[in-house]
C-alpha positions in Angstrom: 0.2 0.3 -0.3 2.9 2.5 0.9 4.6 1.9 -2.0 1.5 2.4 -4.1 1.1 5.8 -2.7 4.5 6.6 -3.0 4.4 6.1 -6.5 1.5 8.2 -6.9 2.4 11.2 -4.9 5.7 11.1 -7.2 3.6 10.2 -10.3 1.2 13.4 -9.8 3.4 16.0 -7.7 6.0 15.5 -10.7 3.0 16.8 -13.3 2.5 19.7 -10.5 6.1 20.7 -10.2 6.7 20.4 -14.3 3.4 22.6 -14.6 3.1 25.1 -12.1 6.9 25.5 -10.5 9.1 24.8 -12.8 7.7 26.6 -15.3 9.8 24.6 -17.9 6.4 25.9 -20.2 4.0 27.9 -18.7 0.5 26.4 -19.4 -1.5 27.9 -22.3 -4.2 26.0 -22.9 -7.6 24.9 -21.2 -6.3 21.0 -21.7 -3.2 21.9 -19.9 -4.9 23.6 -16.8 -7.6 20.3 -16.7 -4.5 18.3 -16.5 -2.8 20.1 -13.8 -6.0 20.3 -11.6 -6.5 16.4 -12.2 -2.8 16.0 -10.8 -3.9 17.9 -7.9 -7.1 15.7 -7.9 -5.7 12.5 -7.7 -3.4 13.8 -4.7 -6.8 15.0 -2.9 -7.7 10.9 -4.0 -5.2 9.5 -1.9 -6.9 7.9 1.2 -4.7 7.7 4.8 -1.5 8.9 2.8 1.0 7.5 5.4 3.4 10.2 7.3 6.4 8.1 6.0 5.4 8.8 2.2 4.5 12.3 3.1 8.3 12.7 4.5 9.5 10.6 1.9 8.3 12.5 -0.6 8.5 16.3 0.2 4.9 16.8 -0.9 4.3 19.2 1.7 6.9 21.4 0.2 5.2 21.0 -3.1 1.7 22.0 -1.7 3.3 25.4 0.2 5.0 26.2 -2.8 1.7 26.3 -4.7 0.2 28.6 -2.0 3.3 31.1 -2.5 2.7 31.2 -6.8 1.9 34.3 -7.6 1.9 33.1 -11.5 -1.3 31.7 -11.9 -3.7 33.7 -13.6 -6.4 35.1 -11.7 -9.2 33.7 -13.8 -7.4 30.1 -14.1 -7.1 30.6 -10.2 -10.7 31.3 -9.7 -11.9 28.2 -12.0 -9.3 25.5 -10.7 -8.8 27.1 -7.3 -5.1 25.4 -6.9 -4.6 27.2 -3.8 -7.5 26.5 -1.8 -7.0 22.8 -2.5 -3.6 22.8 -1.4 -4.2 24.5 1.3 -6.7 22.1 2.8 -4.4 19.2 1.6 -1.7 20.8 3.3 -3.8 21.3 6.4 -5.2 17.8 6.5 -1.8 16.2 5.7 -0.5 18.5 8.8 -2.9 17.1 10.7 -2.3 13.9 10.5 1.6 14.4 10.8 0.5 16.2 14.6 -1.8 13.2 15.4 1.3 10.4 14.6 3.5 12.9 16.6 1.2 12.3 19.5 0.7 8.5 19.4 4.4 8.3 19.2 5.7 10.5 21.9 2.1 11.7 23.5 0.4 14.5 24.1 2.3 17.6 25.1 2.0 19.5 28.7 2.4 22.6 29.5 
């Protein structure tokens, strides 16, 4: 299961890096934006992503970079909501990391 998750995260993450972060060539057509949206959707569909995969793939860093992008045209962002969707995934997976830390190390006390 974890191997399959790792493959999927790398696959979808690579598509997003090439299309949004690396900017080898800026997406210009509706079809290209659809493909990037589908890659983000693929990440959204992964249920119970393991902490090991999160840490091994640096997917959280990619999501943070998407949040910092200012190069996505406003109409495209409005239609596909890349920022909001990346933020939701980041929140979900960060919460999972915290839960795992509590299981491993116990709750913090002040």
